[in-house]
C-alpha positions as CSV (number, residue, x, y, z in Angstrom):
1,M,-18.0,48.7,28.9
2,R,-19.5,49.8,25.5
3,I,-16.6,48.9,23.8
4,E,-16.3,45.4,25.4
5,G,-19.9,44.4,24.7
6,T,-19.7,45.6,21.0
7,H,-16.1,43.3,20.8
8,L,-18.1,40.5,22.6
9,R,-20.9,40.5,20.1
10,R,-18.7,40.5,17.2
11,M,-16.7,37.3,18.5
12,L,-20.0,35.7,19.1
13,T,-21.5,36.5,15.8
14,R,-18.2,35.7,13.9
15,R,-18.5,31.8,16.1
16,A,-21.7,31.6,15.2
17,L,-21.2,32.4,11.3
18,A,-18.2,30.1,11.2
19,E,-20.4,27.3,13.0
20,R,-23.5,27.5,10.5
21,T,-20.1,27.7,7.8
22,F,-19.1,24.4,8.9
23,R,-22.0,22.8,9.5
24,T,-23.4,23.6,5.9
25,A,-19.9,22.2,4.4
26,A,-20.2,19.1,6.0
27,A,-23.8,18.7,5.1
28,A,-23.0,19.8,1.3
29,A,-20.2,16.9,1.6
30,L,-22.7,14.1,3.0
31,V,-25.2,15.1,0.6
32,F,-22.5,15.2,-2.2
33,A,-20.8,11.6,-1.1
34,I,-24.3,9.9,-0.7
35,G,-25.3,11.4,-4.2
36,S,-22.6,10.0,-6.0
37,L,-22.9,6.7,-4.6
38,A,-26.7,6.6,-5.3
39,M,-26.1,7.7,-8.9
40,L,-23.4,5.2,-9.2
41,L,-26.0,2.5,-8.0
42,V,-28.7,3.5,-10.2
43,D,-26.6,3.5,-12.9
44,V,-25.3,0.0,-12.1
45,F,-28.8,-1.5,-11.3
46,K,-30.3,-0.1,-14.4
47,D,-27.7,-2.0,-16.6
48,G,-27.3,-5.0,-14.3
49,A,-31.0,-5.7,-13.1
50,G,-32.0,-7.2,-16.5
51,R,-29.1,-9.8,-16.7
52,L,-29.4,-10.6,-12.7
53,N,-31.2,-13.9,-12.5
54,W,-30.7,-17.4,-11.5
55,Q,-29.4,-18.3,-14.9
56,F,-26.4,-16.0,-14.6
57,L,-25.7,-17.0,-11.1
58,T,-25.6,-20.7,-12.1
59,S,-23.7,-21.1,-15.1
60,F,-20.1,-20.4,-16.1
61,P,-18.4,-17.7,-18.4
62,S,-19.0,-18.0,-22.3
63,R,-17.9,-16.5,-25.1
64,K,-21.6,-15.3,-25.4
65,P,-22.9,-12.7,-23.2
66,E,-26.4,-14.1,-22.7
67,Q,-24.9,-17.5,-21.7
68,A,-22.3,-16.2,-19.5
69,G,-22.3,-16.4,-15.8
70,I,-20.2,-15.7,-12.6
71,L,-20.9,-19.2,-11.0
72,S,-16.9,-20.1,-10.9
73,A,-15.9,-16.5,-9.8
74,F,-18.4,-16.7,-6.9
75,A,-17.3,-20.0,-5.8
76,G,-13.7,-19.2,-6.2
77,T,-14.2,-15.9,-3.9
78,G,-15.9,-17.9,-1.2
79,Y,-13.0,-20.4,-1.2
80,L,-10.8,-17.7,-1.2
81,M,-12.2,-16.0,1.7
82,V,-12.6,-18.9,3.7
83,L,-8.8,-20.3,3.5
84,T,-7.7,-16.6,4.1
85,A,-9.8,-16.2,7.2
86,I,-8.3,-19.5,8.5
87,V,-5.0,-18.4,8.0
88,A,-5.4,-14.5,8.7
89,F,-7.8,-14.8,12.0
90,P,-5.4,-16.6,14.4
91,L,-2.6,-15.2,13.3
92,G,-3.9,-11.6,13.7
93,V,-5.5,-12.2,16.7
94,G,-2.4,-14.3,18.2
95,A,0.0,-11.4,17.4
96,A,-2.5,-8.5,19.0
97,V,-2.5,-10.7,22.1
98,Y,1.2,-10.8,22.5
99,L,1.9,-7.2,21.8
100,E,-0.9,-6.5,23.8
101,E,-0.4,-8.7,26.9
102,Y,3.2,-9.9,26.6
103,S,5.3,-7.5,24.8
104,K,7.1,-5.3,26.7
105,K,7.2,-1.9,25.9
106,H,10.8,-1.0,24.5
107,W,11.9,0.2,21.0
108,F,11.5,-2.8,19.3
109,S,7.7,-3.5,20.3
110,R,7.4,0.3,19.3
111,F,9.3,-0.6,15.9
112,V,6.9,-3.7,15.4
113,E,3.8,-1.4,15.9
114,V,4.9,1.5,13.8
115,N,5.3,-0.9,11.0
116,I,2.3,-2.8,11.4
117,A,0.7,0.6,11.0
118,N,2.5,1.6,8.0
119,L,1.6,-2.2,6.5
120,A,-1.9,-1.3,6.7
121,G,-1.7,1.6,4.0
122,V,0.7,-0.3,1.9
123,P,-1.0,-0.6,-1.8
124,S,-2.4,-3.9,-2.5
125,V,-0.8,-4.6,-5.8
126,L,3.0,-4.4,-3.6
127,Y,1.1,-7.6,-1.6
128,G,0.4,-9.3,-4.6
129,L,4.0,-8.9,-6.0
130,L,5.4,-10.3,-2.7
131,G,2.6,-13.4,-3.1
132,L,3.9,-13.7,-6.3
133,E,7.6,-14.0,-5.3
134,I,7.0,-16.0,-2.2
135,F,4.1,-18.3,-2.3
136,V,3.9,-18.8,-6.3
137,R,7.8,-19.1,-7.0
138,L,9.8,-19.9,-3.8
139,M,7.2,-22.1,-1.8
140,G,6.0,-23.5,-5.5
141,L,2.4,-23.4,-4.9
142,G,1.8,-22.3,-8.2
143,R,-1.6,-20.0,-9.4
144,S,-3.5,-21.7,-6.8
145,V,-6.6,-20.8,-4.4
146,L,-3.9,-21.5,-1.8
147,A,-1.5,-19.0,-3.0
148,G,-4.1,-16.6,-3.4
149,A,-5.4,-17.0,0.0
150,L,-2.0,-16.8,1.8
151,T,-1.8,-13.2,0.0
152,M,-4.7,-12.4,1.1
153,A,-3.8,-13.0,4.8
154,L,-1.1,-10.8,4.3
155,L,-3.4,-8.1,3.0
156,V,-5.4,-8.4,5.9
157,L,-3.4,-9.2,8.3
158,P,-2.2,-5.6,9.7
159,V,-5.8,-4.5,9.9
160,I,-6.8,-7.4,11.8
161,I,-4.0,-7.1,14.2
162,I,-4.8,-3.3,14.9
163,S,-8.3,-4.0,15.4
164,S,-7.9,-6.9,17.4
165,R,-5.4,-4.6,19.8
166,E,-8.0,-2.0,20.0
167,A,-10.3,-4.5,21.2
168,L,-8.0,-5.7,23.9
169,R,-7.6,-2.1,25.0
170,T,-11.4,-2.0,25.7
171,V,-11.4,-4.4,28.4
172,S,-11.4,-2.9,31.9
173,P,-8.0,-3.3,33.6
174,S,-10.0,-3.9,36.7
175,I,-11.2,-7.2,35.3
176,K,-7.8,-8.4,35.0
177,E,-7.0,-7.5,38.1
178,A,-9.8,-9.5,39.6
179,S,-8.8,-12.6,37.6
180,Y,-5.4,-12.4,39.3
181,A,-6.7,-11.6,42.8
182,L,-8.8,-15.1,42.4
183,G,-5.5,-16.9,41.5
184,A,-6.1,-17.3,37.9
185,S,-2.7,-17.0,35.6
186,R,-2.0,-14.5,32.8
187,W,-3.0,-17.3,29.9
188,E,-6.0,-18.1,31.8
189,T,-7.1,-14.6,32.6
190,I,-6.7,-13.5,28.7
191,W,-8.4,-17.1,27.9
192,H,-11.2,-16.7,30.4
193,Q,-12.2,-13.2,30.6
194,V,-9.9,-10.7,28.2
195,L,-11.0,-12.8,24.8
196,P,-14.6,-13.1,25.6
197,I,-15.0,-9.4,26.4
198,A,-12.8,-8.3,23.0
199,F,-14.1,-11.0,20.8
200,P,-17.1,-9.0,19.4
201,G,-14.6,-6.3,18.5
202,M,-11.7,-8.6,16.8
203,L,-14.9,-10.3,14.9
204,T,-16.1,-6.9,13.5
205,G,-12.5,-5.6,12.5
206,S,-11.7,-9.0,10.8
207,I,-14.9,-9.5,8.9
208,L,-14.5,-5.7,7.8
209,A,-10.8,-6.6,6.6
210,F,-12.0,-9.6,4.6
211,S,-15.0,-7.4,2.9
212,R,-12.2,-5.2,1.7
213,A,-9.9,-8.2,0.3
214,V,-13.2,-9.5,-1.4
215,G,-12.8,-7.0,-3.7
216,E,-9.3,-6.5,-4.6
217,A,-8.3,-7.7,-7.9
218,A,-4.6,-6.1,-8.1
219,P,-2.9,-8.9,-5.6
220,M,-5.0,-11.9,-7.3
221,I,-3.8,-10.7,-11.2
222,M,-0.3,-10.7,-9.4
223,V,-0.7,-14.1,-8.0
224,G,-2.4,-15.4,-11.1
225,A,-6.0,-15.5,-11.0
226,L,-7.5,-16.5,-14.3
227,A,-10.0,-14.5,-16.2
228,Y,-11.7,-17.7,-17.5
229,I,-12.6,-20.7,-15.6
230,A,-15.3,-23.2,-16.9
231,F,-14.9,-25.2,-13.7
232,L,-15.0,-25.2,-9.8
233,P,-12.3,-25.6,-7.5
234,D,-11.8,-28.7,-6.0
235,S,-8.7,-28.3,-3.8
236,P,-6.4,-25.4,-2.2
237,M,-4.3,-26.3,-5.3
238,S,-6.6,-25.6,-7.9
239,S,-6.8,-22.7,-10.4
240,F,-9.3,-19.9,-9.7
241,T,-11.0,-16.7,-10.2
242,V,-13.0,-14.2,-8.1
243,M,-15.5,-11.8,-9.1
244,P,-13.5,-8.5,-9.1
245,I,-11.0,-10.5,-12.1
246,Q,-14.4,-12.0,-14.0
247,I,-15.9,-8.2,-13.8
248,F,-12.7,-6.5,-15.2
249,N,-12.8,-9.2,-17.8
250,W,-16.5,-8.6,-19.1
251,V,-16.0,-4.9,-19.3
252,S,-12.6,-5.5,-21.3
253,R,-14.8,-7.2,-23.8
254,P,-15.8,-5.3,-27.1
255,Q,-19.5,-6.8,-27.0
256,K,-22.2,-4.6,-25.4
257,G,-23.8,-7.6,-23.9
258,F,-20.6,-8.4,-21.5
259,F,-21.2,-4.7,-20.3
260,A,-24.6,-6.1,-18.6
261,C,-22.9,-9.5,-17.4
262,A,-20.4,-6.8,-15.5
263,A,-23.2,-4.7,-14.0
264,A,-24.8,-7.6,-13.1
265,G,-21.8,-9.0,-11.4
266,I,-20.9,-5.8,-9.7
267,L,-24.4,-6.3,-8.1
268,V,-23.5,-9.6,-6.8
269,L,-20.2,-8.3,-5.2
270,L,-21.9,-5.5,-3.7
271,A,-24.7,-8.0,-2.4
272,V,-21.7,-10.1,-0.8
273,L,-20.2,-7.3,0.8
274,L,-23.6,-5.9,2.4
275,V,-24.1,-9.4,3.8
276,M,-20.5,-9.5,5.4
277,N,-21.0,-6.3,6.7
278,A,-24.1,-7.2,8.1
279,A,-23.1,-10.3,9.6
280,A,-20.1,-8.3,11.6
281,I,-22.9,-6.1,12.8
282,F,-25.1,-8.9,14.0
283,L,-22.2,-10.9,15.7
284,R,-21.4,-8.2,17.4
285,Q,-24.7,-7.3,18.6
286,R,-25.0,-11.0,19.7
287,Y,-21.6,-11.4,21.8
288,Q,-22.2,-7.9,23.1
289,K,-25.9,-9.2,24.7
290,K,-24.3,-12.3,25.7
291,I,-21.3,-10.3,27.7
292,N,-23.7,-8.0,29.3
293,L,-26.1,-10.7,30.3
């Protein structure tokens, strides 16, 4: 009995030691990640805060650092994201509804699901090459906002499909069964019962996918977003630039003044990302309250 008690105490001691070690390692990883991010933010804010003003936000790029602004890149990014959302959100939600509610579970549907999951992890530069070949050259759209939006739609579409399917799976089967019991068809059940409940999750996943697209530079370089634009895009076929391209262009300049412009541009880009993520949280909570009511 003494031997068994000693063995039990040793086992509990080892478990407690392993738990403390794991907790310490997890806390150290969290501190390292947050600390690295904080250092980067402080460094960028220190370099770009003095350059971030109304003149910077409302001016076009210039060869003189003190006169350069981010207006054309900011407007191009907004125009691009609006067109991307118009194309990608309906397609992504429609594909998710079909795969989750209509598609039969056989080898072809499993093949499609595996490939959608794989496409979500494909490097963004490959989507840029695909957009260059299909939209710019084959379809003849040129280096336009529309070509860039269609390329970005391809980039975010797998993420939207996956997040929308997960949102659809959160709907209780009893709600569908009750709707069918009242005589509703499958489409009426999906439209009036399933989609309203799943919509907050769909919207959140989609906005987070668009947030990723805002910071992508490689696909836009492939499609042909210009580094110097001194006008605002006025149609889907206009030439354009985006904030990551403009920031990259400033960083590559030899003048030190452009480094401050790049830092200020990074702050603007971070602000856009924070606003989009905050909008995702706000809309999710708002629609969730309506559902609970």
